[in-house]
NUTOR-322992 format. One record per atom (N, C-alpha, C): y, x, z. Coordinates in steps of 0.1 Angstrom, whole numbers, padded with zeros to 4 digits, always signed. Layout:
<pts>
YXZ...
</pts>
This chain:
<pts>
+0522-1172+0206+0512-1183+0205+0502-1182+0215+0498-1194+0221+0488-1194+0231+0474-1194+0225+0466-1183+0228+0453-1182+0221+0441-1181+0230+0444-1179+0243+0433-1177+0252+0425-1190+0254+0412-1190+0253+0404-1202+0253+0395-1204+0265+0393-1194+0273+0384-1195+0284+0391-1192+0297+0386-1197+0308+0392-1195+0322+0387-1181+0326+0394-1170+0324+0389-1157+0327+0399-1149+0336+0410-1155+0340+0420-1149+0349+0417-1153+0363+0416-1143+0372+0415-1145+0386+0428-1142+0393+0432-1151+0402+0443-1147+0411+0437-1146+0425+0436-1134+0430+0430-1131+0443+0441-1129+0454+0440-1137+0465+0451-1137+0475+0445-1136+0489+0448-1126+0496+0443-1124+0510+0449-1135+0519+0442-1141+0527+0446-1152+0536+0454-1146+0548+0466-1151+0550+0474-1147+0562+0472-1132+0565+0475-1124+0556+0470-1110+0556+0473-1102+0569+0485-1101+0573+0488-1093+0585+0480-1099+0597+0481-1112+0599+0474-1118+0610+0459-1117+0609+0453-1117+0597+0439-1116+0595+0434-1102+0599+0442-1092+0595+0439-1078+0599+0439-1077+0614+0448-1083+0621+0448-1082+0636+0436-1089+0641+0432-1100+0636+0420-1107+0641+0408-1100+0638+0407-1093+0626+0396-1085+0623+0394-1073+0632+0405-1067+0636+0404-1055+0645+0403-1058+0660+0406-1070+0664+0405-1073+0678+0398-1086+0679+0385-1085+0684+0377-1097+0685+0382-1108+0694+0391-1104+0704+0397-1114+0713+0407-1123+0706+0411-1119+0694+0421-1127+0687+0415-1137+0677+0402-1136+0675+0396-1144+0665+0395-1159+0670+0399-1168+0661+0399-1182+0665+0411-1186+0673+0420-1177+0676+0431-1180+0684+0444-1180+0675+0454-1187+0679+0467-1186+0671+0473-1173+0673+0477-1166+0662+0482-1152+0663+0495-1152+0655+0505-1146+0661+0518-1144+0655+0521-1129+0654+0524-1124+0642+0527-1110+0641+0542-1109+0640+0548-1101+0650+0562-1099+0650+0568-1108+0661+0578-1102+0668+0584-1110+0679+0597-1117+0676+0607-1110+0672+0620-1116+0669+0619-1125+0657+0612-1121+0647+0610-1129+0634+0595-1129+0631+0590-1140+0627+0575-1141+0624+0573-1134+0611+0565-1123+0611+0561-1117+0599+0549-1123+0593+0540-1128+0601+0528-1135+0596+0523-1144+0608+0515-1154+0604+0509-1163+0613+0495-1166+0609+0486-1166+0618+0472-1170+0615+0472-1185+0612+0461-1189+0606+0460-1204+0602+0459-1212+0615+0454-1207+0626+0455-1214+0639+0469-1216+0643+0478-1207+0641+0492-1208+0644+0499-1217+0634+0495-1216+0622+0502-1224+0611+0499-1239+0614+0488-1242+0620+0485-1256+0623+0495-1262+0632+0502-1254+0640+0513-1259+0649+0526-1259+0643+0527-1255+0630+0540-1255+0623+0546-1242+0622+0540-1231+0627+0546-1218+0626+0545-1213+0612+0556-1207+0608+0557-1202+0594+0563-1188+0593+0560-1181+0583+0566-1168+0581+0581-1169+0580+0588-1159+0585+0603-1158+0586+0609-1167+0596+0601-1174+0603+0607-1183+0614+0611-1175+0626+0622-1179+0632+0626-1173+0644+0615-1173+0655+0613-1161+0661+0602-1160+0671+0603-1170+0682+0615-1172+0687+0616-1182+0698+0612-1196+0694+0616-1200+0682+0611-1213+0677+0596-1214+0675+0590-1203+0670+0576-1202+0668+0568-1204+0681+0573-1197+0691+0566-1198+0704+0568-1211+0711+0579-1218+0708+0581-1232+0713+0571-1241+0706+0569-1239+0693+0559-1248+0686+0545-1245+0690+0542-1233+0693+0528-1229+0697+0528-1220+0709+0530-1225+0721+0530-1217+0733+0518-1209+0736+0507-1213+0731+0494-1206+0733+0492-1194+0724+0502-1192+0714+0500-1181+0705+0500-1168+0711+0492-1159+0706+0493-1145+0710+0502-1137+0700+0513-1131+0706+0522-1124+0697+0519-1109+0698+0517-1103+0686+0513-1089+0685+0523-1082+0677+0526-1069+0680+0535-1061+0672+0528-1058+0658+0536-1056+0648+0530-1053+0635+0525-1038+0635+0514-1036+0627+0508-1023+0625+0508-1020+0610+0519-1015+0605+0520-1014+0590+0510-1004+0584+0507-0994+0592+0497-0984+0586+0483-0991+0584+0480-1000+0594+0467-1007+0593+0467-1016+0581+0478-1023+0578+0479-1032+0567+0478-1024+0554+0485-1013+0553+0484-1005+0541+0470-1000+0538+0463-0996+0549+0449-0991+0547+0440-1003+0542+0442-1015+0548+0434-1026+0544+0437-1030+0530+0449-1029+0526+0453-1032+0512+0446-1023+0502+0447-1010+0505+0440-1000+0497+0426-1002+0495+0419-1006+0506+0405-1009+0505+0402-1021+0496+0410-1031+0497+0408-1043+0489+0411-1040+0474+0422-1033+0471+0425-1029+0457+0414-1020+0451+0408-1012+0459+0397-1005+0454+0385-1014+0449+0383-1025+0457+0373-1034+0452+0377-1042+0440+0390-1045+0439+0396-1051+0427+0393-1043+0415+0396-1030+0416+0395-1021+0404+0380-1017+0401+0372-1019+0411+0358-1017+0409+0351-1029+0402+0358-1040+0403+0354-1053+0397+0358-1053+0382+0370-1049+0379+0375-1049+0365+0386-1038+0364+0387-1032+0353+0399-1022+0351+0412-1029+0349+0411-1042+0346+0424-1049+0343+0429-1057+0355+0437-1050+0363+0442-1055+0376+0457-1054+0375+0464-1064+0378+0479-1065+0379+0482-1068+0394+0487-1058+0401+0491-1060+0415+0504-1068+0416+0504-1078+0424+0517-1086+0426+0523-1082+0439+0516-1079+0449+0521-1075+0462+0510-1068+0470+0512-1065+0482+0502-1058+0490+0489-1066+0492+0490-1079+0491+0478-1087+0494+0474-1097+0483+0479-1095+0470+0475-1103+0459+0475-1096+0446+0467-1101+0437+0466-1095+0423+0460-1105+0414+0463-1102+0401+0456-1109+0390+0446-1100+0385+0434-1105+0381+0423-1097+0375+0419-1105+0362+0417-1097+0351+0412-1103+0339+0397-1099+0338+0388-1108+0337+0374-1106+0336+0367-1111+0324+0376-1114+0313+0370-1120+0301+0360-1111+0294+0361-1098+0295+0352-1089+0288+0340-1085+0296+0337-1092+0307+0326-1088+0315+0314-1097+0315+0314-1107+0306+0304-1117+0306+0290-1111+0305+0288-1102+0297+0274-1097+0294+0269-1088+0306+0278-1082+0313+0274-1072+0323+0276-1078+0337+0284-1088+0339+0288-1093+0352+0287-1108+0354+0284-1115+0343+0283-1130+0345+0296-1137+0342+0296-1150+0346+0307-1158+0344+0319-1155+0353+0331-1159+0350+0342-1157+0359+0340-1163+0373+0333-1174+0374+0330-1180+0387+0321-1171+0395+0311-1166+0388+0301-1157+0395+0308-1144+0400+0317-1138+0391+0324-1126+0394+0333-1129+0406+0340-1140+0406+0349-1143+0417+0342-1145+0430+0330-1151+0430+0322-1153+0442+0318-1139+0447+0313-1130+0439+0309-1117+0443+0321-1109+0449+0333-1111+0442+0345-1104+0447+0348-1109+0462+0348-1121+0464+0351-1127+0477+0340-1122+0488+0328-1121+0484+0318-1116+0493+0320-1101+0496+0324-1093+0486+0326-1079+0488+0338-1077+0497+0348-1084+0495+0360-1082+0504+0357-1086+0518+0349-1097+0520+0345-1101+0533+0336-1090+0540+0327-1085+0532+0317-1075+0537+0323-1061+0539+0331-1057+0530+0335-1043+0530+0349-1041+0537+0357-1051+0535+0371-1050+0541+0372-1059+0554+0363-1068+0556+0363-1076+0567+0374-1087+0567+0378-1091+0555+0389-1101+0553+0385-1112+0545+0391-1124+0547+0389-1135+0539+0399-1135+0527+0394-1139+0515+0403-1139+0504+0400-1151+0495+0411-1157+0490+0409-1169+0482+0412-1165+0468+0404-1171+0459+0405-1168+0445+0406-1181+0437+0416-1181+0428+0417-1191+0418+0414-1186+0404+0407-1194+0396+0403-1189+0383+0408-1199+0373+0414-1194+0362+0420-1203+0352+0422-1196+0339+0427-1203+0329+0429-1197+0316+0443-1190+0316+0452-1193+0325+0465-1187+0325+0468-1182+0339+0477-1172+0340+0481-1167+0352+0487-1177+0362+0496-1186+0356+0502-1196+0364+0492-1205+0370+0483-1210+0362+0473-1219+0368+0463-1213+0378+0460-1200+0375+0452-1193+0385+0458-1192+0398+0471-1189+0398+0479-1188+0411+0480-1201+0418+0482-1212+0410+0483-1225+0416+0469-1229+0422+0458-1225+0415+0445-1228+0419+0442-1221+0432+0446-1208+0434+0443-1201+0446+0451-1208+0458+0463-1212+0455+0470-1219+0465+0464-1232+0470+0458-1239+0460+0451-1252+0464+0438-1249+0471+0432-1237+0469+0419-1235+0475+0420-1228+0489+0432-1225+0493+0433-1218+0506+0430-1228+0518+0424-1222+0529+0421-1208+0531+0406-1205+0527+0404-1193+0524+0390-1187+0522+0382-1196+0512+0388-1199+0500+0382-1207+0491+0381-1201+0477+0375-1209+0468+0373-1205+0454+0375-1218+0446+0384-1218+0436+0386-1229+0427+0387-1225+0413+0379-1231+0404+0380-1228+0390+0386-1240+0383+0396-1237+0375+0402-1248+0367+0398-1245+0353+0388-1254+0348+0383-1253+0334+0394-1257+0324+0394-1252+0312+0404-1256+0302+0405-1271+0300+0394-1278+0300+0395-1292+0297+0399-1300+0309+0401-1294+0320+0406-1301+0332+0420-1296+0337+0427-1288+0329+0439-1282+0333+0450-1293+0337+0453-1302+0328+0463-1311+0330+0459-1321+0341+0447-1324+0342+0442-1333+0353+0445-1327+0367+0443-1314+0367+0445-1306+0380+0460-1305+0382+0468-1302+0372+0482-1298+0373+0491-1309+0375+0490-1320+0368+0500-1330+0367+0502-1338+0381+0493-1340+0389+0496-1347+0402+0503-1338+0412+0505-1325+0410+0511-1316+0419+0526-1319+0420+0532-1316+0432+0546-1317+0433+0554-1307+0424+0565-1311+0420+0573-1302+0410+0576-1288+0416+0576-1287+0429+0579-1274+0435+0568-1264+0432+0556-1268+0428+0545-1259+0425+0547-1251+0412+0557-1256+0404+0560-1248+0391+0568-1236+0395+0564-1225+0388+0571-1212+0390+0585-1214+0386+0595-1210+0394+0609-1211+0390+0616-1223+0396+0608-1232+0403+0614-1243+0409+0616-1241+0424+0629-1237+0427+0632-1235+0441+0639-1248+0447+0646-1246+0458+0653-1258+0464+0663-1264+0455+0671-1256+0448+0682-1261+0440+0677-1268+0428+0667-1262+0421+0662-1269+0409+0654-1281+0413+0647-1281+0424+0639-1293+0428+0649-1304+0431+0660-1301+0438+0670-1312+0441+0676-1318+0428+0678-1309+0418+0683-1314+0405+0673-1324+0399+0660-1320+0399+0650-1328+0393+0648-1341+0401+0648-1340+0414+0646-1352+0423+0657-1362+0420+0669-1358+0417+0680-1367+0414+0677-1376+0402+0670-1371+0393+0666-1379+0381+0652-1385+0381+0647-1385+0393+0634-1392+0395+0622-1383+0392+0623-1370+0390+0612-1361+0387+0607-1355+0400+0594-1359+0403+0589-1354+0416+0575-1347+0414+0568-1350+0403+0555-1343+0400+0556-1336+0387+0546-1327+0386+0545-1320+0373+0544-1329+0361+0536-1340+0363+0535-1350+0353+0549-1356+0349+0557-1358+0358+0571-1362+0355+0578-1352+0347+0577-1339+0350+0583-1329+0341+0578-1330+0327+0565-1331+0326+0559-1331+0312+0564-1343+0305+0565-1354+0311+0569-1367+0305+0584-1367+0301+0592-1359+0308+0606-1359+0306+0610-1353+0292+0602-1343+0288+0605-1337+0275+0614-1325+0275+0613-1316+0266+0621-1304+0266+0636-1306+0264+0640-1315+0255+0655-1316+0254+0662-1321+0267+0655-1330+0274+0661-1335+0286+0661-1324+0297+0650-1316+0298+0650-1306+0308+0660-1295+0305+0662-1292+0292+0673-1282+0288+0686-1288+0292+0689-1300+0290+0702-1306+0294+0704-1306+0309+0694-1307+0317+0695-1307+0331+0696-1293+0337+0688-1284+0331+0686-1271+0338+0691-1259+0329+0694-1261+0317+0698-1250+0308+0686-1246+0299+0689-1239+0288+0679-1236+0279+0667-1228+0284+0669-1217+0291+0658-1209+0296+0649-1216+0306+0655-1222+0317+0648-1228+0327+0641-1241+0321+0648-1248+0313+0642-1261+0307+0630-1258+0299+0631-1248+0290+0619-1245+0281+0608-1239+0290+0611-1231+0299+0601-1225+0308+0593-1236+0315+0600-1245+0322+0593-1255+0329+0585-1265+0320+0591-1268+0308+0584-1276+0299+0570-1270+0295+0570-1257+0292+0558-1250+0289+0548-1250+0300+0552-1247+0312+0543-1247+0323+0537-1261+0326+0545-1271+0325+0541-1285+0328+0530-1289+0318+0530-1283+0306+0519-1286+0296+0508-1275+0296+0508-1267+0307+0497-1257+0308+0498-1245+0299+0510-1242+0294+0512-1231+0285+0518-1219+0292+0511-1208+0292+0516-1196+0298+0508-1184+0291+0514-1178+0281+0507-1168+0272+0506-1154+0278+0512-1152+0290+0513-1138+0295+0499-1133+0299+0495-1121+0294+0483-1116+0298+0484-1108+0311+0472-1105+0317+0472-1096+0329+0477-1082+0324+0488-1077+0330+0495-1065+0326+0492-1054+0335+0483-1045+0332+0480-1034+0341+0490-1023+0341+0499-1024+0331+0510-1014+0331+0523-1020+0334+0523-1031+0341+0536-1038+0345+0544-1029+0353+0557-1027+0349+0566-1019+0356+0575-1027+0365+0577-1023+0377+0585-1030+0386+0600-1030+0382+0606-1041+0382+0620-1041+0377+0630-1037+0388+0626-1038+0400+0635-1034+0411+0627-1030+0423+0633-1022+0432+0627-1019+0445+0638-1022+0455+0634-1026+0467+0644-1029+0477+0639-1028+0491+0648-1028+0501+0645-1027+0515+0655-1035+0522+0651-1042+0533+0661-1049+0541+0658-1048+0556+0668-1049+0564+0667-1047+0578+0672-1059+0586+0664-1066+0594+0669-1077+0602+0676-1070+0614+0688-1075+0617+0696-1068+0627+0697-1076+0640+0691-1088+0641+0693-1096+0653+0707-1101+0654+0710-1107+0665+0723-1114+0667+0733-1106+0675+0729-1094+0680+0739-1087+0688+0749-1080+0679+0761-1078+0683+0771-1072+0675+0767-1057+0672+0770-1053+0660+0768-1039+0655+0781-1033+0651+0783-1020+0655+0795-1013+0651+0795-1010+0636+0806-1007+0630+0806-1003+0616+0799-0990+0614+0800-0981+0624+0793-0968+0623+0778-0971+0623+0774-0980+0631+0759-0982+0632+0754-0989+0619+0762-0998+0613+0759-1004+0601+0758-0994+0589+0768-0985+0590+0768-0974+0579+0756-0966+0580+0751-0963+0593+0739-0955+0594+0727-0962+0589+0726-0975+0592+0715-0983+0587+0715-0983+0571+0727-0985+0565+0728-0985+0551+0724-0971+0545+0728-0960+0552+0725-0947+0547+0710-0945+0548+0703-0949+0558+0689-0947+0560+0682-0955+0549+0687-0967+0546+0681-0976+0536+0681-0969+0522+0693-0963+0519+0695-0956+0506+0685-0944+0505+0684-0937+0516+0675-0925+0516+0661-0929+0513+0656-0940+0519+0642-0944+0517+0641-0949+0502+0650-0956+0497+0649-0962+0484+0650-0950+0473+0659-0941+0476+0660-0930+0466+0647-0921+0466+0641-0919+0478+0628-0912+0478+0617-0920+0470+0617-0933+0471+0608-0941+0463+0610-0940+0448+0623-0939+0445+0626-0937+0431+0621-0924+0425+0623-0914+0433+0619-0901+0427+0604-0898+0429+0597-0905+0437+0583-0901+0440+0574-0903+0427+0566-0893+0423+0557-0895+0412+0545-0903+0416+0539-0910+0407+0527-0917+0410+0516-0907+0414+0508-0911+0425+0497-0903+0429+0502-0892+0439+0515-0892+0442+0519-0881+0452+0515-0885+0466+0514-0875+0475+0510-0878+0489+0523-0881+0497+0528-0893+0495+0540-0897+0502+0536-0907+0513+0545-0910+0522+0542-0920+0532+0539-0933+0526+0531-0941+0533+0528-0955+0528+0541-0963+0525+0551-0961+0534+0563-0969+0532+0571-0964+0521+0569-0952+0516+0576-0947+0504+0567-0946+0492+0556-0952+0492+0546-0951+0481+0551-0959+0469+0551-0954+0457+0555-0961+0445+0545-0972+0442+0549-0982+0435+0540-0993+0432+0531-0991+0420+0519-0997+0419+0511-0995+0407+0519-1001+0395+0518-0994+0383+0524-0999+0371+0538-0993+0370+0544-0987+0380+0557-0981+0379+0557-0970+0369+0568-0968+0362+0568-0958+0352+0568-0944+0358+0561-0935+0353+0561-0921+0357+0565-0912+0346+0573-0902+0349+0577-0893+0339+0577-0879+0345+0577-0868+0337+0579-0855+0342+0593-0853+0347+0596-0842+0353+0609-0840+0358+0620-0842+0348+0630-0850+0351+0641-0854+0342+0654-0847+0346+0665-0852+0341+0677-0845+0343+0682-0845+0358+0676-0854+0366+0680-0855+0380+0674-0843+0388+0664-0836+0382+0658-0825+0389+0647-0830+0398+0644-0843+0398+0634-0848+0407+0620-0844+0402+0610-0846+0410+0596-0842+0407+0589-0853+0398+0597-0862+0393+0591-0873+0385+0592-0886+0391+0596-0896+0384+0597-0909+0390+0606-0918+0381+0616-0925+0388+0624-0934+0381+0639-0932+0385+0647-0939+0377+0662-0939+0380+0666-0953+0380+0678-0956+0385+0683-0970+0385+0698-0970+0381+0702-0981+0376+0716-0983+0372+0724-0992+0381+0717-1002+0387+0724-1012+0394+0719-1013+0409+0729-1014+0418+0726-1016+0432+0731-1030+0436+0723-1037+0444+0726-1050+0449+0725-1050+0464+0737-1053+0470+0737-1054+0485+0735-1068+0489+0726-1070+0498+0722-1084+0503+0726-1085+0518+0733-1096+0521+0738-1098+0534+0734-1112+0539+0730-1113+0552+0729-1126+0558+0738-1126+0571+0747-1136+0571+0756-1137+0582+0751-1144+0594+0758-1144+0605+0754-1150+0617+0753-1165+0616+0760-1171+0606+0759-1185+0604+0748-1189+0595+0739-1180+0591+0728-1181+0583+0731-1182+0568+0743-1181+0564+0747-1181+0550+0744-1167+0545+0743-1166+0532+0739-1153+0525+0750-1150+0515+0750-1137+0511+0759-1132+0501+0753-1120+0494+0756-1118+0482+0752-1105+0475+0764-1099+0468+0763-1086+0467+0774-1078+0460+0766-1068+0451+0770-1067+0439+0763-1057+0430+0773-1048+0423+0767-1036+0419+0775-1026+0411+0766-1020+0401+0770-1019+0389+0763-1012+0378+0770-1000+0374+0763-0989+0375+0768-0975+0372+0768-0973+0357+0776-0964+0352+0776-0962+0337+0763-0956+0332+0757-0948+0340+0744-0942+0336+0735-0942+0348+0722-0943+0346+0712-0944+0356+0710-0931+0364+0706-0932+0377+0705-0920+0385+0695-0922+0396+0690-0911+0402+0682-0912+0414+0688-0903+0425+0700-0898+0422+0707-0889+0431+0712-0896+0444+0707-0892+0455+0709-0899+0468+0724-0901+0471+0732-0890+0471+0746-0892+0474+0754-0901+0464+0750-0901+0451+0756-0910+0442+0753-0925+0445+0740-0927+0449+0736-0941+0452+0743-0945+0465+0744-0936+0475+0750-0940+0488+0765-0942+0486+0771-0935+0477+0786-0937+0475+0788-0951+0469+0779-0955+0460+0780-0968+0454+0777-0979+0464+0767-0977+0472+0764-0987+0482+0775-0989+0492+0782-0978+0496+0793-0978+0505+0805-0986+0500+0807-0984+0487+0818-0992+0481+0815-1007+0482+0803-1011+0479+0799-1025+0480+0801-1030+0495+0796-1022+0504+0797-1025+0518+0811-1027+0523+0820-1017+0518+0834-1018+0522+0841-1031+0517+0837-1035+0505+0843-1047+0500+0838-1060+0508+0826-1059+0514+0821-1070+0522+0826-1070+0537+0832-1059+0541+0835-1057+0555+0844-1068+0561+0854-1073+0554+0862-1083+0560+0854-1096+0563+0845-1099+0554+0836-1111+0557+0827-1108+0569+0821-1096+0569+0812-1092+0580+0820-1093+0594+0832-1088+0594+0840-1088+0607+0842-1102+0611+0844-1111+0602+0848-1125+0605+0835-1133+0609+0824-1131+0603+0812-1140+0604+0800-1133+0611+0800-1120+0613+0789-1113+0619+0778-1111+0609+0769-1102+0612+0758-1098+0602+0745-1098+0609+0735-1105+0604+0721-1105+0610+0711-1098+0601+0714-1095+0588+0705-1089+0579+0713-1081+0569+0708-1068+0567+0714-1059+0557+0703-1054+0548+0704-1057+0535+0694-1053+0525+0700-1046+0513+0692-1039+0506+0697-1032+0494+0686-1032+0483+0689-1036+0471+0679-1035+0460+0685-1026+0449+0676-1018+0443+0679-1010+0432+0672-1016+0419+0680-1020+0409+0675-1027+0398+0678-1019+0385+0674-1025+0374+0676-1018+0361+0670-1005+0361+0657-1004+0365+0650-0991+0366+0646-0986+0353+0645-0973+0352+0641-0966+0340+0633-0954+0344+0627-0947+0334+0620-0935+0336+0630-0924+0339+0625-0914+0346+0634-0903+0351+0638-0894+0339+0632-0895+0327+0637-0887+0316+0648-0894+0309+0653-0906+0314+0665-0912+0309+0677-0904+0312+0688-0906+0305+0700-0898+0308+0705-0901+0322+0709-0890+0329+0714-0891+0342+0729-0891+0343+0734-0896+0354+0748-0897+0356+0754-0883+0357+0765-0880+0350+0771-0867+0350+0778-0865+0364+0774-0855+0371+0779-0853+0384+0790-0843+0384+0800-0845+0394+0811-0835+0394+0805-0821+0398+0813-0811+0396+0808-0797+0398+0804-0795+0412+0811-0801+0422+0807-0798+0436+0795-0806+0440+0789-0814+0431+0777-0822+0435+0765-0818+0426+0767-0807+0417+0756-0804+0408+0744-0799+0415+0745-0794+0427+0734-0789+0434+0726-0801+0441+0732-0813+0441+0726-0824+0448+0712-0827+0443+0709-0829+0430+0695-0832+0426+0685-0822+0430+0689-0809+0429+0680-0798+0434+0677-0800+0449+0687-0803+0456+0685-0805+0471+0676-0817+0474+0678-0828+0466+0670-0839+0467+0655-0835+0465+0653-0827+0455+0639-0823+0452+0633-0815+0463+0641-0805+0468+0636-0797+0479+0633-0805+0492+0642-0814+0495+0639-0823+0507+0627-0832+0505+0625-0837+0493+0614-0845+0490+0601-0837+0492+0601-0824+0487+0589-0816+0489+0586-0814+0504+0596-0812+0512+0594-0810+0526+0588-0823+0532+0593-0835+0528+0588-0847+0534+0574-0850+0530+0571-0846+0517+0557-0848+0512+0547-0840+0520+0551-0828+0524+0542-0819+0531+0541-0822+0546+0553-0826+0552+0553-0827+0567+0556-0841+0571+0557-0851+0562+0559-0865+0566+0573-0869+0563+0575-0882+0561+0588-0888+0558+0598-0886+0569+0594-0885+0581+0604-0884+0592+0607-0869+0595+0602-0860+0587+0604-0846+0591+0618-0841+0587+0625-0848+0578+0639-0845+0574+0646-0858+0574+0658-0859+0581+0666-0871+0581+0680-0867+0584+0689-0877+0581+0703-0875+0584+0705-0874+0599+0715-0866+0603+0719-0866+0617+0722-0879+0623+0728-0888+0615+0731-0901+0620+0719-0910+0622+0707-0906+0618+0695-0913+0620+0688-0909+0632+0691-0898+0638+0684-0893+0650+0686-0902+0662+0674-0906+0667+0675-0915+0679+0677-0929+0676+0678-0933+0663+0680-0947+0660+0667-0954+0656+0666-0966+0659+0654-0974+0655+0655-0976+0640+0646-0972+0632+0646-0973+0618+0641-0987+0613+0636-0995+0622+0632-1008+0618+0618-1007+0612+0612-1019+0608+0599-1019+0602+0600-1015+0587+0590-1007+0583+0589-1004+0569+0577-1011+0563+0580-1021+0555+0569-1030+0550+0561-1022+0540+0548-1023+0541+0539-1015+0532+0540-1021+0518+0538-1012+0508+0539-1016+0494+0526-1017+0488+0526-1021+0475+0513-1021+0468+0507-1007+0468+0493-1007+0469+0487-0994+0469+0488-0987+0456+0489-0974+0456+0490-0966+0444+0476-0965+0437+0477-0965+0423+0465-0962+0415+0459-0948+0420+0447-0948+0421+0440-0935+0424+0440-0926+0412
</pts>
């Protein structure tokens, strides 16, 4: 049942985060169009976005749209440090923080009225602190629900503050395009457009039975609730991540199967370390577990505490821009690196005929169905029983001397690609 009566949820979202950090750290970039990343646009400043440059766009296309743009290489360590500084401000504002990504979070401020003022006043102070202490612009949306707060922050960008009061929710929401509803991607939008549904008001007027008939029970009921402003989910400070993943853009040059296998193995190594890493450990920023991830004492894997997974998902993008996924679910969850790599290689081998025919430009892997490390582990054959202990020993070396101190021989001399920073760990 929906019971929240006041607009007390903040959605705080840093503006063009990577590009803003670059402009903050280099005065010569301020006010100029900035593109982070060369082959693929990782981020663009608002000055570059004005020319049509967008994240994930091909770098050549971006430079054609904005010839005056300054292209800078990404500095992931700087972005991680900036994120940690901002999340420290979040948690100093309220203990109820739900991180969504490295540059955005939900904050619940409903219990702070007597000591900190109204949600609008709290949001204004938060924005001022982030600007003063972290040197970054942040947009905040305030509403009664998480969904509306996020929509409000999107409407207030860049560097804005928008409060959606309870009595004005539908007036704010209904004129928006249907794509602003969570869960409406290109396919769902096309389905709705075919029946004349283009705004959130159209969704609300259509009714739940019709939405269910067009989209299925789950999606139909979900969109019907959102279109009427209903979203009972609280800010969840203990939210556990359901999956972790990593992907590598390969470019368009041909890659040998040996090289692709080395990239796959390196990806599995990184993800397995993230699975096993306990919260609060001194691991590399790229291997840092996310806030809210389940932590447990050492489990059957012999790891130093962390999580295990049951399902691997291989993600591929071919040279013709089409995509494919392959998944495998193991009988029991594990964080054992050789076991995960063996499963990933089976998926990759099954996709090889298609890769040979169409070429490959992106290789990614996700680990899903995560559980605590005290869950039952996969029974290993006798010749692999030392594997978990070896994983633990290698993790200890990496934690002391850095993630690059121990690696596979196949990784030596290879470009490991960009390691995207993760959500900052709880202190």
